[in-house]
MIFI-412191 format. One record per atom (N, C-alpha, C): atom name; x, y, z. Coordinates in pm, whole numbers, plus 50000, padded with zeros to 5 digits. Each point is the difference from the previous one (the first is absolute). Example, Ala and Ser with C-alpha at 12.3 -4.5 7.8 and 13.67 -1.06 7.14 Angstrom:
2
(r N; (51319; 49431; 50780))
(r CA; (49911; 50119; 50000))
(r C; (50090; 50120; 50000))
(r N; (49965; 50105; 49928))
(r CA; (50082; 50119; 50006))
(r C; (49923; 50109; 50073))
***
This chain:
198
(r N; (19635; 15689; 58527))
(r CA; (49973; 50174; 49902))
(r C; (49880; 50048; 50024))
(r N; (49968; 50088; 50071))
(r CA; (49901; 50071; 50048))
(r C; (49961; 50098; 49826))
(r N; (49844; 49979; 49990))
(r CA; (49939; 50049; 49841))
(r C; (49918; 50131; 50047))
(r N; (50063; 50058; 49902))
(r CA; (49875; 50112; 50079))
(r C; (49800; 49976; 49958))
(r N; (49984; 50089; 50028))
(r CA; (49833; 49968; 50077))
(r C; (49911; 49917; 49859))
(r N; (49981; 50098; 49892))
(r CA; (49994; 49960; 49867))
(r C; (50011; 49841; 49945))
(r N; (50144; 49977; 50088))
(r CA; (50058; 49854; 49946))
(r C; (49974; 49954; 50053))
(r N; (49972; 49965; 50127))
(r CA; (49933; 49959; 50079))
(r C; (49846; 49968; 49978))
(r N; (49950; 50073; 49977))
(r CA; (49862; 49951; 49961))
(r C; (49955; 49971; 49945))
(r N; (50083; 49974; 49909))
(r CA; (49952; 49880; 49860))
(r C; (50014; 49901; 50044))
(r N; (50129; 50009; 50044))
(r CA; (50029; 49879; 50062))
(r C; (49854; 49930; 50042))
(r N; (49975; 50053; 50108))
(r CA; (49908; 49932; 50084))
(r C; (49885; 49960; 49933))
(r N; (49955; 50090; 49892))
(r CA; (49870; 49972; 49879))
(r C; (50070; 49906; 49982))
(r N; (50072; 49958; 49882))
(r CA; (50023; 49876; 49966))
(r C; (50031; 49851; 50042))
(r N; (50042; 50066; 50146))
(r CA; (50026; 49775; 50078))
(r C; (49833; 50035; 50032))
(r N; (49943; 50084; 49974))
(r CA; (49847; 49946; 50041))
(r C; (49918; 49912; 49894))
(r N; (50055; 49971; 49880))
(r CA; (49967; 49956; 49900))
(r C; (50044; 49863; 50007))
(r N; (49903; 49866; 49962))
(r CA; (50020; 49871; 50014))
(r C; (50137; 49941; 49956))
(r N; (50083; 49934; 50031))
(r CA; (50133; 49919; 49986))
(r C; (50088; 50145; 50024))
(r N; (49995; 50109; 50053))
(r CA; (50067; 50080; 49934))
(r C; (50129; 50060; 50202))
(r N; (50063; 49940; 50033))
(r CA; (50045; 50016; 50124))
(r C; (50116; 50126; 49988))
(r N; (50029; 50083; 50130))
(r CA; (50047; 50072; 50041))
(r C; (50085; 50017; 49888))
(r N; (50114; 49921; 49977))
(r CA; (50121; 50006; 49952))
(r C; (49984; 50030; 49868))
(r N; (49916; 49930; 49931))
(r CA; (49959; 49997; 49856))
(r C; (49922; 50145; 49934))
(r N; (49935; 50036; 50155))
(r CA; (49942; 50112; 49965))
(r C; (50100; 50100; 49962))
(r N; (50106; 50039; 50050))
(r CA; (50132; 50046; 50015))
(r C; (50086; 49982; 49930))
(r N; (50034; 49923; 49927))
(r CA; (50022; 49945; 49821))
(r C; (49909; 50080; 49933))
(r N; (49859; 50033; 50030))
(r CA; (49927; 50051; 49882))
(r C; (50013; 50109; 49953))
(r N; (49950; 50085; 50126))
(r CA; (50007; 50126; 50034))
(r C; (50127; 50029; 49955))
(r N; (50163; 49957; 50017))
(r CA; (50059; 50042; 49951))
(r C; (50055; 49999; 49888))
(r N; (49982; 49879; 49900))
(r CA; (49944; 50005; 49842))
(r C; (49922; 50172; 49991))
(r N; (49900; 49997; 50092))
(r CA; (49948; 50072; 49922))
(r C; (50106; 50122; 50030))
(r N; (50007; 50070; 50089))
(r CA; (50099; 50131; 49991))
(r C; (50107; 49968; 49929))
(r N; (50029; 49931; 49957))
(r CA; (50163; 50001; 49928))
(r C; (49937; 49991; 49839))
(r N; (49832; 49977; 49933))
(r CA; (49925; 50049; 49907))
(r C; (49986; 50154; 49967))
(r N; (49980; 50040; 49865))
(r CA; (50026; 50133; 49966))
(r C; (49849; 50074; 50050))
(r N; (49967; 50124; 50068))
(r CA; (49904; 50032; 50011))
(r C; (49872; 50017; 49898))
(r N; (50042; 49977; 49877))
(r CA; (49907; 49969; 49910))
(r C; (49979; 49869; 49992))
(r N; (50013; 49883; 50059))
(r CA; (49969; 49867; 50009))
(r C; (49926; 49999; 50133))
(r N; (50038; 50110; 50091))
(r CA; (49922; 49981; 50207))
(r C; (49897; 50045; 49914))
(r N; (49965; 50117; 49986))
(r CA; (49901; 50068; 49959))
(r C; (49850; 49933; 49939))
(r N; (50098; 49904; 49873))
(r CA; (49905; 49866; 49912))
(r C; (49949; 49916; 50152))
(r N; (50138; 49956; 50033))
(r CA; (49931; 49895; 50130))
(r C; (49877; 50064; 50053))
(r N; (50003; 50136; 50087))
(r CA; (49935; 50058; 50066))
(r C; (49872; 50050; 49927))
(r N; (49949; 49993; 49915))
(r CA; (49918; 50038; 49855))
(r C; (49924; 49856; 50039))
(r N; (50068; 49949; 49971))
(r CA; (49921; 49832; 49967))
(r C; (49923; 49903; 50123))
(r N; (50092; 50067; 50098))
(r CA; (49900; 49962; 50169))
(r C; (49856; 50065; 50022))
(r N; (50049; 50176; 49896))
(r CA; (49915; 50084; 50048))
(r C; (49875; 49949; 49915))
(r N; (50031; 49960; 49886))
(r CA; (49881; 49951; 49876))
(r C; (49869; 49880; 50090))
(r N; (50062; 49966; 50138))
(r CA; (49978; 49803; 50070))
(r C; (49826; 50088; 50070))
(r N; (50022; 50142; 49980))
(r CA; (49915; 50103; 50078))
(r C; (49889; 49955; 49925))
(r N; (49992; 50003; 49822))
(r CA; (49883; 50036; 49915))
(r C; (49932; 49839; 49981))
(r N; (50062; 49932; 50034))
(r CA; (50004; 49854; 49989))
(r C; (49798; 49915; 50113))
(r N; (49940; 49961; 49976))
(r CA; (49940; 49959; 50089))
(r C; (49878; 49854; 49956))
(r N; (49944; 49943; 50087))
(r CA; (50008; 49852; 50001))
(r C; (49874; 49981; 49875))
(r N; (49974; 49920; 49936))
(r CA; (49876; 49972; 49897))
(r C; (49881; 49963; 50098))
(r N; (49916; 50055; 49933))
(r CA; (49844; 50007; 50092))
(r C; (49968; 49872; 49944))
(r N; (50008; 49947; 49865))
(r CA; (49932; 49865; 50015))
(r C; (50102; 49864; 50039))
(r N; (50142; 50000; 49991))
(r CA; (50060; 49871; 50015))
(r C; (50100; 50094; 50118))
(r N; (49977; 50104; 50058))
(r CA; (50118; 50005; 50032))
(r C; (50224; 49995; 49992))
(r N; (49996; 50022; 49907))
(r CA; (50164; 49994; 49934))
(r C; (50032; 50128; 49977))
(r N; (50085; 49984; 50005))
(r CA; (50045; 50178; 49990))
(r C; (49947; 50078; 49910))
(r N; (49970; 50144; 50003))
(r CA; (49937; 50061; 49864))
(r C; (50067; 50130; 49973))
(r N; (50004; 50036; 49908))
(r CA; (49953; 50189; 49996))
(r C; (49925; 50052; 50053))
(r N; (49854; 49945; 49922))
(r CA; (49885; 50010; 49979))
(r C; (49902; 49945; 50096))
(r N; (49908; 50010; 49945))
(r CA; (49844; 49893; 50098))
(r C; (50069; 49891; 49970))
(r N; (50005; 49925; 49844))
(r CA; (50060; 49872; 49988))
(r C; (50095; 49984; 49961))
(r N; (50086; 49891; 50028))
(r CA; (50125; 49962; 49966))
(r C; (50001; 49969; 49855))
(r N; (50098; 50007; 49918))
(r CA; (50071; 49937; 49855))
(r C; (49874; 49896; 50023))
(r N; (50052; 49899; 50016))
(r CA; (49935; 49855; 49996))
(r C; (49828; 49968; 49974))
(r N; (49942; 50129; 50087))
(r CA; (49889; 49997; 50053))
(r C; (49885; 50066; 49856))
(r N; (50091; 50099; 50014))
(r CA; (49958; 50082; 49836))
(r C; (50025; 49901; 49841))
(r N; (50080; 49899; 49992))
(r CA; (50052; 49979; 49932))
(r C; (49854; 49934; 49941))
(r N; (49961; 49998; 49858))
(r CA; (49882; 49950; 49942))
(r C; (50037; 49881; 49925))
(r N; (50160; 49970; 50023))
(r CA; (50053; 49856; 49930))
(r C; (49956; 49905; 50108))
(r N; (49951; 50052; 50090))
(r CA; (50056; 49877; 50136))
(r C; (49875; 49909; 49992))
(r N; (49987; 49873; 50064))
(r CA; (49887; 49919; 50026))
(r C; (49915; 50085; 50115))
(r N; (49929; 50013; 49995))
(r CA; (49928; 50076; 50137))
(r C; (49898; 49869; 50042))
(r N; (50001; 49925; 49943))
(r CA; (49966; 49813; 50108))
(r C; (50078; 49935; 50041))
(r N; (50124; 50053; 50051))
(r CA; (50108; 49869; 50104))
(r C; (50040; 50134; 50074))
(r N; (50007; 50003; 50103))
(r CA; (50107; 50083; 50115))
(r C; (50100; 49949; 50046))
(r N; (50081; 49991; 50037))
(r CA; (50141; 49911; 50062))
(r C; (50008; 50129; 50116))
(r N; (49976; 49886; 50120))
(r CA; (49992; 50109; 50175))
(r C; (50145; 50011; 50009))
(r N; (50112; 50102; 50056))
(r CA; (50126; 49965; 50042))
(r C; (49997; 50035; 50115))
(r N; (50099; 50013; 50061))
(r CA; (49982; 50047; 50166))
(r C; (50081; 50154; 50029))
(r N; (50085; 49980; 49868))
(r CA; (50065; 50156; 50004))
(r C; (50039; 50067; 49846))
(r N; (49990; 50128; 49951))
(r CA; (50003; 50072; 49880))
(r C; (50137; 50003; 49900))
(r N; (50050; 49898; 50111))
(r CA; (50174; 49960; 49938))
(r C; (49963; 49884; 49931))
(r N; (49895; 49893; 50027))
(r CA; (49986; 49825; 50009))
(r C; (49938; 50056; 49842))
(r N; (49950; 50112; 49958))
(r CA; (49996; 50033; 49836))
(r C; (50078; 49980; 49912))
(r N; (50065; 50024; 50022))
(r CA; (50125; 50090; 49957))
(r C; (50084; 49777; 49939))
(r N; (50010; 49928; 50051))
(r CA; (50011; 49854; 49950))
(r C; (49946; 49966; 49879))
(r N; (49855; 49993; 50086))
(r CA; (49927; 49915; 49946))
(r C; (50011; 50059; 49849))
(r N; (49995; 50177; 49969))
(r CA; (49976; 50062; 49857))
(r C; (50113; 49987; 49955))
(r N; (50100; 49944; 49995))
(r CA; (50129; 49952; 49977))
(r C; (50014; 49822; 49895))
(r N; (49899; 49965; 50076))
(r CA; (49950; 49841; 49934))
(r C; (49987; 50058; 49854))
(r N; (49896; 50106; 50002))
(r CA; (49907; 50025; 49915))
(r C; (49909; 49873; 49891))
(r N; (49949; 49968; 50119))
(r CA; (49940; 49887; 49949))
(r C; (49893; 50031; 50037))
(r N; (50012; 50074; 50183))
(r CA; (49802; 50007; 50036))
(r C; (49998; 50168; 49960))
(r N; (49864; 50041; 49961))
(r CA; (49951; 50096; 49869))
(r C; (49832; 50065; 50130))
(r N; (49993; 49948; 50087))
(r CA; (49881; 50032; 50118))
(r C; (50042; 50098; 50093))
(r N; (49908; 50053; 50044))
(r CA; (50016; 50068; 50100))
(r C; (50100; 49975; 50164))
(r N; (49959; 50119; 50085))
(r CA; (50077; 49968; 50141))
(r C; (49890; 50059; 50091))
(r N; (50041; 49955; 50097))
(r CA; (49950; 50026; 50145))
(r C; (50116; 50028; 50094))
(r N; (50032; 50119; 50097))
(r CA; (50083; 49952; 50063))
(r C; (49977; 49969; 50139))
(r N; (50002; 49900; 50081))
(r CA; (49909; 50007; 50145))
(r C; (50119; 50090; 50091))
(r N; (50103; 50018; 49968))
(r CA; (50087; 50106; 50115))
(r C; (50048; 49960; 50141))
(r N; (50010; 49836; 49963))
(r CA; (50052; 49906; 50133))
(r C; (49916; 49835; 49946))
(r N; (50043; 49975; 50156))
(r CA; (49920; 49874; 50021))
(r C; (49963; 50003; 50133))
(r N; (49877; 49898; 50021))
(r CA; (49960; 49960; 50101))
(r C; (50104; 49956; 50100))
(r N; (49976; 50056; 50137))
(r CA; (50109; 49922; 50048))
(r C; (49960; 49866; 50111))
(r N; (50104; 49901; 49982))
(r CA; (49968; 49866; 50134))
(r C; (49932; 50049; 50064))
(r N; (50029; 50047; 50146))
(r CA; (49911; 50103; 50091))
(r C; (49870; 50104; 49913))
(r N; (49905; 49993; 50021))
(r CA; (49866; 50156; 49927))
(r C; (50060; 50100; 50101))
(r N; (50047; 50107; 49918))
(r CA; (50006; 50149; 50052))
(r C; (49896; 50021; 49904))
(r N; (50028; 50158; 50015))
(r CA; (49923; 50084; 49912))
(r C; (50066; 49978; 49875))
(r N; (49885; 49923; 49888))
(r CA; (49984; 50003; 49866))
(r C; (49963; 50097; 49911))
(r N; (49938; 50146; 50052))
(r CA; (49931; 50078; 49968))
(r C; (50156; 50052; 49907))
(r N; (50098; 50008; 50005))
(r CA; (50079; 50078; 49909))
(r C; (50025; 49960; 49859))
(r N; (49893; 49817; 49985))
(r CA; (50074; 49943; 49866))
(r C; (49869; 50053; 49927))
(r N; (50039; 50014; 49886))
(r CA; (49872; 50004; 49909))
(r C; (49903; 49886; 49923))
(r N; (49941; 49906; 50101))
(r CA; (49954; 49854; 49988))
(r C; (49858; 50083; 49931))
(r N; (49917; 50046; 50108))
(r CA; (49892; 50061; 50003))
(r C; (49954; 50094; 49832))
(r N; (50114; 50061; 49952))
(r CA; (49994; 50059; 49883))
(r C; (49992; 49905; 49899))
(r N; (50124; 49909; 50005))
(r CA; (49975; 49857; 49876))
(r C; (49920; 49911; 50030))
(r N; (49857; 50025; 50102))
(r CA; (49894; 49891; 50012))
(r C; (49918; 50079; 49892))
(r N; (49998; 50156; 50018))
(r CA; (49929; 50090; 49949))
(r C; (49981; 50015; 49854))
(r N; (50145; 49946; 49949))
(r CA; (50045; 50006; 49881))
(r C; (49908; 49832; 49981))
(r N; (50046; 49908; 50024))
(r CA; (49951; 49894; 49907))
(r C; (49825; 49980; 50025))
(r N; (49924; 50127; 50103))
(r CA; (49912; 50006; 49969))
(r C; (49933; 50081; 49904))
(r N; (50093; 50103; 49980))
(r CA; (49956; 50089; 49902))
(r C; (50043; 49971; 49843))
(r N; (50145; 49929; 49993))
(r CA; (50066; 49963; 49853))
(r C; (49930; 49887; 49962))
(r N; (49957; 49902; 50113))
(r CA; (49966; 49871; 49952))
(r C; (50160; 49961; 49883))
(r N; (50109; 50001; 50091))
(r CA; (50123; 49915; 49915))
(r C; (49994; 49811; 50000))
(r N; (50036; 49963; 49891))
(r CA; (49973; 49859; 49956))
(r C; (50077; 49956; 50118))
(r N; (50099; 50058; 50027))
(r CA; (50147; 49938; 50084))
(r C; (50064; 50070; 50027))
(r N; (50005; 49948; 50185))
(r CA; (50105; 50056; 50095))
(r C; (50111; 49965; 50015))
(r N; (50096; 50026; 49934))
(r CA; (50151; 49914; 50026))
(r C; (50061; 50057; 50174))
(r N; (49990; 49898; 50069))
(r CA; (50079; 50045; 50125))
(r C; (50137; 49990; 49997))
(r N; (50100; 50074; 49980))
(r CA; (50136; 50012; 50023))
(r C; (50025; 50098; 50122))
(r N; (50011; 49934; 50150))
(r CA; (50011; 50022; 50072))
(r C; (50127; 49949; 50024))
(r N; (50117; 50034; 50078))
(r CA; (50118; 49924; 50021))
(r C; (49979; 49915; 50064))
(r N; (50094; 49838; 49965))
(r CA; (49924; 49875; 50096))
(r C; (50091; 49974; 50100))
(r N; (49931; 50087; 50081))
(r CA; (50085; 50018; 50175))
(r C; (49825; 49928; 50051))
(r N; (50036; 50006; 50115))
(r CA; (49912; 49973; 50068))
(r C; (49857; 50100; 50025))
(r N; (50049; 50131; 49984))
(r CA; (49938; 50086; 50022))
(r C; (49924; 50014; 49830))
(r N; (50098; 49970; 49926))
(r CA; (49929; 49996; 49828))
(r C; (49873; 49940; 50002))
(r N; (50022; 49866; 50080))
(r CA; (49950; 49895; 49946))
(r C; (49854; 50054; 50053))
(r N; (49975; 50010; 50164))
(r CA; (49923; 50004; 50052))
(r C; (49886; 50112; 49955))
(r N; (50077; 50085; 49938))
(r CA; (49958; 50169; 49934))
(r C; (49863; 49919; 49859))
(r N; (50087; 49943; 49940))
(r CA; (49943; 49876; 49884))
(r C; (49880; 49974; 50045))
(r N; (50042; 49898; 50105))
(r CA; (49869; 49929; 50024))
(r C; (49866; 50058; 50057))
(r N; (50058; 50125; 50093))
(r CA; (49887; 50091; 50010))
(r C; (49925; 50051; 49898))
(r N; (50087; 50085; 49891))
(r CA; (49923; 50002; 49853))
(r C; (49960; 49952; 49913))
(r N; (50036; 49852; 50014))
(r CA; (49903; 49903; 49945))
(r C; (49907; 49940; 50075))
(r N; (49963; 50057; 50112))
(r CA; (49896; 49930; 50047))
(r C; (49883; 50147; 49989))
(r N; (50055; 50130; 50002))
(r CA; (49891; 50115; 49978))
(r C; (49955; 49977; 49862))
(r N; (50127; 50003; 49926))
(r CA; (49906; 50023; 49828))
(r C; (49964; 49911; 49986))
(r N; (49973; 49872; 50057))
(r CA; (49942; 49847; 49964))
(r C; (49816; 50064; 49991))
(r N; (49996; 50086; 50046))
(r CA; (49857; 50027; 50035))
(r C; (49924; 50088; 49830))
(r N; (50129; 49995; 49933))
(r CA; (49994; 50040; 49823))
(r C; (49965; 49887; 49922))
(r N; (49946; 49922; 50004))
(r CA; (50014; 49927; 49885))
(r C; (50010; 49937; 49908))
(r N; (50010; 50154; 49898))
(r CA; (50083; 50024; 49850))
(r C; (50084; 50043; 50024))
(r N; (50073; 49996; 50108))
(r CA; (50216; 50017; 50010))
(r C; (50026; 49905; 50044))
(r N; (50096; 49958; 49961))
(r CA; (50140; 49829; 50017))
(r C; (50085; 50111; 50063))
(r N; (50008; 49901; 50102))
(r CA; (50126; 50064; 50096))
(r C; (50099; 49888; 49970))
(r N; (50125; 50086; 49943))
(r CA; (50175; 49885; 50015))
(r C; (50063; 50078; 50073))
(r N; (50151; 49942; 49988))
(r CA; (50096; 50005; 50103))
(r C; (50104; 49973; 49870))
(r N; (50091; 50027; 50015))
(r CA; (50152; 49959; 49962))
(r C; (50031; 49912; 49965))
(r N; (50035; 49931; 49941))
(r CA; (50077; 49874; 49988))
(r C; (50127; 49962; 50039))
(r N; (49997; 49900; 50129))
(r CA; (50137; 50007; 50083))
(r C; (50111; 49940; 49939))
(r N; (50096; 50095; 49873))
(r CA; (50098; 50030; 49970))
(r C; (50019; 50048; 50033))
(r N; (49997; 50106; 50122))
(r CA; (50076; 50059; 50086))
(r C; (49990; 49922; 50179))
(r N; (50138; 50038; 50010))
(r CA; (49991; 49922; 50150))
(r C; (49925; 50075; 50076))
(r N; (49954; 49916; 50125))
(r CA; (49999; 50044; 50132))
(r C; (50063; 50074; 50028))
(r N; (49927; 50134; 50060))
(r CA; (50058; 50087; 50113))
(r C; (50047; 50110; 49838))
(r N; (49981; 49980; 49899))
(r CA; (50051; 50077; 49920))
(r C; (49973; 50184; 49999))
(r N; (50016; 50064; 49928))
(r CA; (49915; 50167; 49967))
(r C; (50020; 49974; 49824))
(r N; (49881; 50052; 49954))
(r CA; (49946; 50045; 49910))
(r C; (50107; 50093; 49877))
(r N; (50083; 50042; 50165))
(r CA; (50058; 50165; 49906))
(r C; (50158; 49934; 49935))
(r N; (49993; 49944; 50092))
(r CA; (50119; 49942; 49941))
(r C; (50032; 49872; 49891))
(r N; (49922; 49983; 49986))
(r CA; (49935; 49879; 49933))
(r C; (50099; 50000; 49861))
(r N; (50051; 49929; 49921))
(r CA; (50027; 50011; 49850))
(r C; (49898; 50015; 49898))
(r N; (49991; 50043; 49841))
(r CA; (49918; 49955; 50014))
(r C; (49947; 49899; 49886))
(r N; (50140; 49888; 49962))
(r CA; (49937; 49845; 50004))
(r C; (49966; 49978; 50117))
(r N; (50029; 49978; 50091))
(r CA; (49909; 49955; 50145))
(r C; (49854; 50046; 49999))
(r N; (49981; 50175; 49984))
(r CA; (49872; 50041; 50027))
(r C; (49942; 49966; 49860))
(r N; (50019; 49957; 49932))
(r CA; (49948; 50024; 49892))
(r C; (49907; 49818; 49937))
(r N; (50095; 49917; 50096))
(r CA; (49938; 49805; 50035))
(r C; (49910; 50082; 50088))
(r N; (50013; 50023; 50149))
(r CA; (49916; 50043; 50066))
(r C; (49842; 50041; 49950))
(r N; (50005; 50110; 49880))
(r CA; (49924; 50054; 49986))
(r C; (49912; 49857; 49866))
(r N; (50078; 49967; 49925))
(r CA; (49901; 49936; 49944))
(r C; (49956; 49853; 50067))
(r N; (50110; 49958; 50120))
(r CA; (49853; 49886; 50081))
(r C; (49953; 50052; 50051))
(r N; (49961; 50098; 50030))
(r CA; (49970; 50071; 50095))
(r C; (49839; 49865; 50037))
(r N; (49917; 49951; 50123))
(r CA; (49873; 49923; 49996))
(r C; (49863; 49997; 50063))
(r N; (49943; 49982; 50000))
(r CA; (49856; 50012; 50059))
(r C; (50030; 50008; 50124))
(r N; (49970; 50124; 50098))
(r CA; (50010; 49960; 50131))
(r C; (49842; 49941; 50089))
(r N; (50019; 49933; 50072))
(r CA; (49866; 49933; 50008))
(r C; (49970; 50005; 50151))
***
């Protein structure tokens, strides 16, 4: 079936999203087409509202203002920073309801074959350690080769600050697992059983 140009263009946009192939993109666009104009307009407005978001100047999480809601929260423990690969990793940690510190989003991990690491926020993290003097940095990178390489690199850099302890999530999570997909119970155990990095 040949679709009108606007339909085809929207399919192409959906197909660019992770885990969405052309067939699923087609189904999603068909679903939107069958919705009422009000629902389609609301969907479009929600997408356009993404343009009002930015990266938190402190932790690099998603924010509506210069600082995200977590960094602005006066009830958070500012002496503990949990370092994650991606902003999506914050959500499951927050769901555990046992962590009340701040975060730092790296924006990825170091590759096994070093490339240009300038896209990562490692220097911003080291500046935070220097300026904010946290007592603990929890390295919550994924339990993959790249995540381990990144954690070891950060631990070596942070060890220059003797008043800051570096810990790693406990191994309640299987090797190769992504924090984003961990259930609350497993992630809670990993947080509570975190250990010092030497």
